[in-house]
C-alpha positions in Angstrom: -26.0 128.6 -149.5 -26.0 131.5 -147.5 -29.7 131.4 -146.6 -29.0 130.9 -142.7 -27.9 134.3 -141.3 -24.4 133.1 -140.7 -22.3 136.1 -141.6 -21.4 138.9 -139.2 -20.6 141.4 -142.2 -20.8 141.4 -145.6 -19.3 143.4 -148.6 -20.5 143.5 -151.7 -18.1 145.5 -154.8 -15.5 142.8 -155.1 -13.1 145.0 -156.5 -9.3 145.1 -155.4 -10.2 147.3 -152.3 -13.7 145.8 -151.2 -12.3 141.8 -152.0 -8.8 142.6 -149.8 -11.0 144.1 -146.9 -13.6 141.2 -147.2 -10.3 139.2 -146.8 -9.0 141.4 -144.3 -12.3 140.7 -142.5 -12.4 136.7 -142.8 -8.8 136.9 -141.6 -9.8 138.2 -138.4 -11.9 135.6 -137.6 -15.3 137.1 -139.0 -17.7 135.1 -140.8 -17.7 137.6 -144.1 -20.7 137.8 -146.7 -19.9 138.0 -150.7 -21.4 139.6 -153.1 -21.0 141.1 -156.3 -23.3 142.4 -159.2 -21.2 140.1 -161.7 -20.7 136.7 -159.8 -17.6 135.7 -161.4 -15.7 138.0 -158.9 -17.5 136.3 -156.2 -16.4 132.8 -157.0 -12.7 133.8 -158.0 -12.3 135.0 -154.1 -14.0 131.5 -153.1 -11.5 129.2 -155.5 -8.2 131.5 -154.8 -8.7 133.0 -151.2 -11.7 130.4 -149.5 -9.3 129.2 -147.4 -8.2 132.8 -145.5 -11.3 132.1 -143.8 -15.3 131.7 -143.4 -16.8 133.2 -146.7 -20.5 133.5 -147.4 -20.9 133.6 -150.8 -24.3 135.4 -152.4 -25.2 135.9 -156.0 -28.5 137.3 -155.6 -29.4 140.5 -152.9 -31.6 138.7 -151.0 -29.8 135.6 -150.3 -27.0 138.3 -149.3 -28.6 140.4 -147.0 -30.8 136.9 -145.9 -27.1 135.7 -144.9 -26.4 138.5 -142.2 -26.6 138.4 -138.9 -29.1 141.2 -137.1 -27.9 143.9 -136.7 -26.8 143.7 -140.3 -23.6 145.3 -141.3 -23.4 145.9 -144.9 -20.5 147.4 -146.3 -20.5 148.9 -150.1 -17.3 149.0 -152.4 -18.6 150.5 -155.2 -17.5 153.5 -157.2 -18.4 156.9 -155.7 -22.1 158.8 -156.8 -24.5 157.1 -159.2 -23.2 153.3 -158.6 -23.2 153.8 -154.4 -26.9 155.4 -154.9 -27.9 152.6 -157.2 -27.0 150.0 -154.7 -28.0 151.6 -151.7 -31.7 151.7 -153.4 -31.1 147.9 -154.2 -30.2 146.6 -150.8 -32.5 149.2 -148.4 -36.0 147.8 -149.4 -34.5 144.6 -147.6 -32.9 146.0 -144.4 -34.7 146.2 -141.5 -34.5 149.2 -138.7 -31.2 149.0 -136.7 -29.3 147.5 -140.2 -26.7 149.7 -141.2 -24.9 150.6 -144.7 -21.6 150.8 -144.5 -20.3 152.9 -147.4 -16.1 152.8 -148.0 -15.6 154.0 -151.3 -14.2 157.3 -151.4 -17.7 159.8 -151.4 -18.1 163.3 -151.3 -19.2 164.2 -148.1 -22.4 165.9 -148.8 -23.5 163.1 -150.5 -23.0 160.8 -147.7 -25.1 163.8 -145.5 -27.9 163.6 -148.0 -27.6 159.3 -147.6 -27.5 159.5 -144.0 -30.3 161.5 -143.5 -32.7 159.6 -145.8 -31.7 156.2 -144.3 -32.4 157.5 -140.7 -36.0 158.1 -141.7 -36.4 154.0 -142.6 -34.2 153.2 -139.3 -31.8 152.2 -140.6 -27.9 153.6 -140.2 -25.7 155.0 -142.5 -22.2 154.8 -142.1 -19.3 157.3 -144.4 -16.4 155.6 -143.6 -13.1 156.8 -145.5 -10.5 153.6 -146.0 -7.0 154.7 -146.9 -3.9 152.5 -147.5 -5.0 151.7 -150.8 -5.5 147.4 -151.6 -2.4 147.1 -149.1 -3.9 148.6 -146.5 -7.3 147.2 -147.0 -5.6 144.0 -147.0 -3.3 144.0 -144.2 -4.8 147.2 -141.7 -6.1 150.6 -143.2 -6.5 153.8 -141.5 -10.5 153.8 -141.2 -12.4 157.3 -140.6 -16.1 156.1 -140.0 -18.7 158.8 -139.5 -22.2 157.9 -138.4 -24.2 157.5 -135.3 -23.3 156.3 -132.3 -24.9 153.5 -132.1 -24.2 152.1 -135.2 -20.2 152.6 -134.0 -21.4 150.4 -130.9 -21.5 147.6 -133.0 -19.2 148.1 -136.0 -16.7 150.3 -134.1 -14.8 147.3 -132.4 -15.0 144.9 -135.6 -13.0 147.8 -137.7 -10.6 148.6 -134.9 -9.5 144.6 -135.0 -9.1 144.7 -138.9 -7.6 148.5 -138.8 -3.8 149.2 -138.2 -1.7 149.4 -135.3 0.7 151.3 -134.0 2.1 150.8 -130.5 -1.2 148.6 -129.7 -4.2 151.8 -130.5 -5.8 151.0 -133.5 -5.8 153.7 -136.2 -9.6 153.7 -136.9 -12.2 155.8 -134.5 -15.0 157.4 -134.5 -14.9 160.5 -136.2 -18.3 162.0 -135.8 -22.1 162.1 -137.4 -23.1 161.8 -141.0 -20.5 162.7 -143.2 -17.5 163.2 -140.9 -16.1 160.3 -142.1 -15.8 161.1 -145.5 -15.3 164.9 -144.8 -11.8 164.0 -142.9 -11.1 161.2 -145.6 -11.6 164.0 -148.5 -8.6 166.2 -146.0 -6.6 163.3 -145.4 -6.5 162.9 -149.7 -6.3 166.6 -149.7 -2.7 166.1 -147.6 -1.3 164.1 -149.1 -1.3 166.0 -152.6 0.4 168.7 -151.1 2.8 166.0 -149.2 3.4 164.6 -153.3 3.8 167.8 -154.8 6.4 168.8 -151.8 8.4 166.0 -152.0 8.5 166.4 -156.2 9.6 169.6 -155.9 12.7 168.7 -153.6 13.3 166.2 -156.2 13.3 168.7 -159.1 15.7 171.1 -156.8 18.1 168.6 -155.8 18.1 167.5 -159.4 18.3 170.5 -161.5 19.7 173.2 -158.6 21.7 170.3 -157.0 23.0 168.5 -160.1 22.3 164.8 -158.2 21.5 162.1 -159.9 18.1 160.3 -159.7 19.8 157.5 -158.2 21.8 160.0 -155.7 18.4 161.4 -154.8 17.5 157.8 -153.6 20.4 157.6 -151.3 19.2 161.5 -150.0 15.6 160.5 -149.5 16.5 157.3 -147.7 18.8 159.3 -145.1 15.9 161.4 -144.4 13.7 158.6 -143.8 15.9 158.0 -141.2 15.2 161.2 -139.7 12.5 163.6 -138.6 10.8 162.7 -142.6 10.2 159.1 -141.8 7.1 158.4 -143.5 5.3 156.1 -146.1 5.6 158.5 -148.9 9.7 159.2 -148.2 10.5 155.9 -148.1 8.5 155.0 -151.7 10.0 157.9 -153.1 13.7 156.6 -152.6 12.1 153.1 -154.2 11.1 154.8 -156.7 14.1 157.3 -158.0 16.3 154.2 -157.4 14.3 152.2 -159.7 15.7 151.7 -163.7 13.5 151.1 -166.5 14.2 147.7 -167.8 13.5 148.6 -171.5 16.1 151.3 -171.7 18.3 151.1 -169.0 17.7 155.1 -167.8 16.1 156.0 -164.6 12.8 155.5 -164.3 11.9 159.0 -163.4 13.0 159.7 -167.0 10.7 157.5 -168.8 7.3 158.7 -167.3 5.2 161.0 -168.9 5.1 164.2 -166.9 1.4 164.6 -166.4 0.0 163.9 -163.1 -3.4 162.6 -163.1 -6.2 162.9 -160.1 -9.3 161.5 -159.3 -10.9 164.3 -157.6 -10.6 164.6 -153.6 -7.8 167.0 -154.2 -10.2 169.2 -155.4 -12.9 168.9 -153.6 -10.8 169.3 -150.5 -10.2 172.8 -152.2 -13.6 173.4 -153.6 -14.8 172.8 -149.9 -12.6 174.7 -148.5 -13.2 177.9 -150.2 -17.0 177.4 -149.2 -15.8 177.2 -145.6 -13.1 180.7 -146.4 -10.2 178.4 -144.5 -7.1 178.9 -146.7 -5.3 175.6 -147.7 -3.0 177.3 -150.7 -0.3 173.9 -150.0 -2.9 171.5 -151.2 -4.7 174.0 -154.1 -1.2 174.1 -155.5 -0.5 170.8 -155.6 -4.0 170.5 -156.9 -3.2 173.5 -159.7 0.1 171.6 -160.3 -0.7 168.4 -161.5 -4.2 170.3 -163.4 -1.1 172.3 -165.3 1.0 169.3 -165.9 -1.8 168.1 -167.7 -2.1 170.7 -170.3 0.0 169.9 -173.0 -0.9 172.3 -175.1 -0.3 175.6 -172.7 3.1 173.9 -172.4 4.1 173.4 -175.7 2.6 177.2 -176.8 5.2 178.6 -173.7 8.1 176.3 -174.5 9.8 179.0 -176.1 9.5 181.6 -173.5 12.4 182.8 -172.0 13.5 182.1 -168.3 17.6 182.2 -166.5 19.8 179.3 -167.1 20.4 176.4 -164.8 23.5 176.6 -162.8 24.6 173.9 -159.8 24.5 175.5 -156.4 28.4 175.5 -155.4 27.4 173.5 -152.4 25.3 170.5 -153.1 25.5 168.4 -149.7 25.0 172.4 -148.0 21.9 172.7 -150.5 20.4 169.3 -149.6 20.1 170.2 -146.3 18.7 173.3 -146.7 16.2 171.1 -149.2 15.5 168.9 -146.2 14.5 171.9 -144.1 12.6 173.6 -146.4 10.3 170.3 -147.1 10.1 169.6 -143.4 9.1 173.2 -142.8 6.6 173.2 -145.7 4.9 170.1 -144.5 4.1 171.5 -141.7 2.3 174.5 -143.1 0.4 171.9 -145.1 -0.5 169.3 -142.1 -1.7 172.9 -140.3 -3.7 173.7 -142.9 -5.3 170.5 -143.4 -6.1 170.6 -139.4 -7.6 174.0 -139.7 -10.1 172.5 -142.3 -11.3 170.2 -140.2 -11.5 172.1 -137.5 -14.2 174.4 -139.5 -15.6 172.0 -141.0 -16.4 170.3 -137.2 -17.6 173.7 -136.4 -19.8 174.3 -139.9 -21.2 170.9 -139.4 -21.9 170.6 -135.8 -19.7 167.7 -135.6 -17.4 167.9 -132.8 -14.6 165.9 -134.3 -11.7 165.5 -131.9 -8.5 166.4 -133.7 -5.8 164.6 -131.7 -7.8 161.8 -133.2 -7.2 162.2 -136.5 -3.3 162.4 -136.5 -3.7 158.9 -133.6 -5.7 156.8 -136.8 -3.3 158.7 -139.4 0.2 157.2 -137.7 -0.1 153.9 -139.9 -2.6 152.6 -142.7 -2.8 155.1 -144.8 -0.6 157.4 -147.1 0.1 160.4 -145.5 1.2 157.9 -142.2 4.6 159.8 -141.0 6.1 159.8 -137.5 5.7 163.2 -136.8 2.0 162.7 -136.7 2.6 161.5 -133.1 3.8 165.0 -132.3 0.8 166.7 -133.8 -1.7 164.4 -131.3 1.0 164.7 -128.6 0.2 168.8 -129.5 -3.5 168.6 -129.5 -3.4 166.3 -126.1 -1.1 169.3 -124.8 -3.5 171.8 -126.0 -7.2 171.1 -127.5 -8.2 174.6 -128.2 -4.3 174.9 -130.6 -5.4 177.4 -133.3 -2.6 176.5 -135.5 -0.1 173.6 -135.1 2.6 176.5 -135.9 1.5 177.9 -132.8 2.8 174.7 -131.1 5.8 175.5 -129.1 7.8 172.4 -130.8 7.0 173.1 -134.5 6.9 177.0 -134.1 10.6 176.2 -132.9 11.6 173.6 -136.3 9.8 176.4 -138.3 11.7 179.6 -137.1 14.8 177.1 -136.7 14.4 175.9 -140.7 13.0 179.4 -142.3 16.3 180.7 -143.5 17.3 177.6 -145.5 13.8 177.7 -146.5 14.1 181.3 -148.1 17.4 180.3 -149.5 15.9 177.4 -151.4 13.0 179.1 -152.6 15.5 181.9 -153.6 17.6 179.6 -155.3 14.6 178.2 -157.2 13.3 181.5 -158.8 16.9 182.2 -160.1 17.0 179.1 -161.8 13.9 179.3 -163.1 12.4 176.3 -161.0 8.7 176.3 -160.0 7.9 175.6 -156.4 4.4 176.3 -155.9 4.2 173.9 -153.3 7.7 175.7 -151.4 6.7 179.4 -152.2 2.8 179.1 -151.2 4.0 177.4 -147.7 6.3 180.2 -146.8 4.1 182.8 -148.1 1.2 181.2 -145.8 3.8 181.6 -142.8 4.6 184.7 -143.6 1.2 186.0 -143.9 0.4 184.6 -140.7 2.4 186.1 -138.4 2.6 189.6 -140.3 1.5 192.7 -138.6 -0.6 193.9 -141.2 -1.5 192.5 -144.4 -2.2 194.6 -147.5 -6.0 193.4 -146.8 -6.7 197.0 -146.0 -5.5 198.5 -149.0 -7.8 195.7 -151.0 -10.9 197.0 -148.7 -10.0 200.5 -149.5 -10.4 199.9 -153.2 -13.8 197.8 -152.4 -15.4 200.4 -150.6 -14.3 203.3 -153.3 -15.7 201.0 -156.3 -18.9 199.0 -154.7 -19.2 201.2 -151.6 -18.8 197.9 -149.6 -17.8 199.8 -146.3 -14.9 198.8 -144.2 -13.8 199.0 -140.0 -11.2 201.0 -138.7 -8.6 199.8 -136.3 -9.5 203.0 -133.3 -13.6 202.6 -133.8 -16.6 200.2 -134.0 -18.9 199.8 -136.7 -18.3 200.0 -140.7 -17.7 203.1 -142.9 -17.9 204.3 -145.7 -16.0 206.9 -147.6 -17.7 209.5 -150.2 -14.6 208.7 -153.0 -16.9 210.3 -155.8 -18.1 213.8 -153.6 -16.0 215.5 -151.1 -14.1 212.3 -149.7 -15.8 212.6 -146.3 -16.6 209.7 -143.9 -19.8 208.4 -143.5 -21.1 205.8 -141.1 -22.9 202.4 -142.5 
């Protein structure tokens, strides 16, 4: 079976994401070849979902490749790293010039660039394809971020746009750019996701321990917020999680979950790459560090007895909740602004020419950070493609200006109550740093020149200068 080339696309690696992506293709009328290292998964899909569309199962690699129409479109859905390289090494020799391998996993974009360059020499197109939306999105319409050659997108793109989430009739899929651009953008998406979740968690913590609200009451507050400008998938599911009661104990679900957050690495990659690019993403960094700190139970146990202020509920909980909403929204704008700046920096560094407005378009649906205000980000970049930061957009600047007093009050309340808010604090510090007339970096430069003769620049003259600190203190040009 499958000896004839009848499948329009094939998926190898039939875990939850691979299986659902294959089903999505088949449901949209594409004959879809199936392959998995262990044949049981292939057989299970045929048994359980074979009625959903045309599937072409294959148990051997050669049989799988032979079932694909030219140019062959072969989607890899396996773990990032060595497993992906192993699958590429297995299938690449079976392909011909013009065929394409599509990596739909969470690969590091540097690996994607390496693989794309190597396969290009053999005439094979390699597409690094970011897929967001989890298992539900993969099945019902994800946000898809493919990178690779323009030629490969001409063949593959219409299929991806067809199976992607649709918002206002526009698919949440677009050609991001060459080689690793797609996986780079997916990495930044995940970094923003980290920041978003941290800010939401801090808002919950503030409402509970400064506002005095119960988890069920906070769920209602988040439901209200989800009907306004914070309308988003993450706000929606936050309300559901907070409203959930543990069946075993009858307690709020959030109180029986261990407070140690895990991570799979993409947020950490975002921060590491941002450091390499020299692009500040402090909101994402604090979110990554907050997860790391939560997992250090030994450090937390050792410091549990350290003194701090007693926590007191605010006098006006309703007014405080409104302030938290403003702080959350302003901090969210900062985190997204930092993410978009990083995409712009990566695009410039690697020559990708990424359309920043289109990134907002494809994240409006399907993905984890889908939110109503992404359409406003799209509009901001459509109005000014050279926008240096979202905070310079008149509409966003107006909203942050209106929110800043509440934002400062919330951070001050958190500090006064000993409630950690690294996300809110970092976002506010970034905002203040951007708008500052002068930064203390001037002193840092003076110190660097003193101990290392690293030189400095002056406000009133061109060139680099050094002060002879150990001698007579005169200034020389360097």
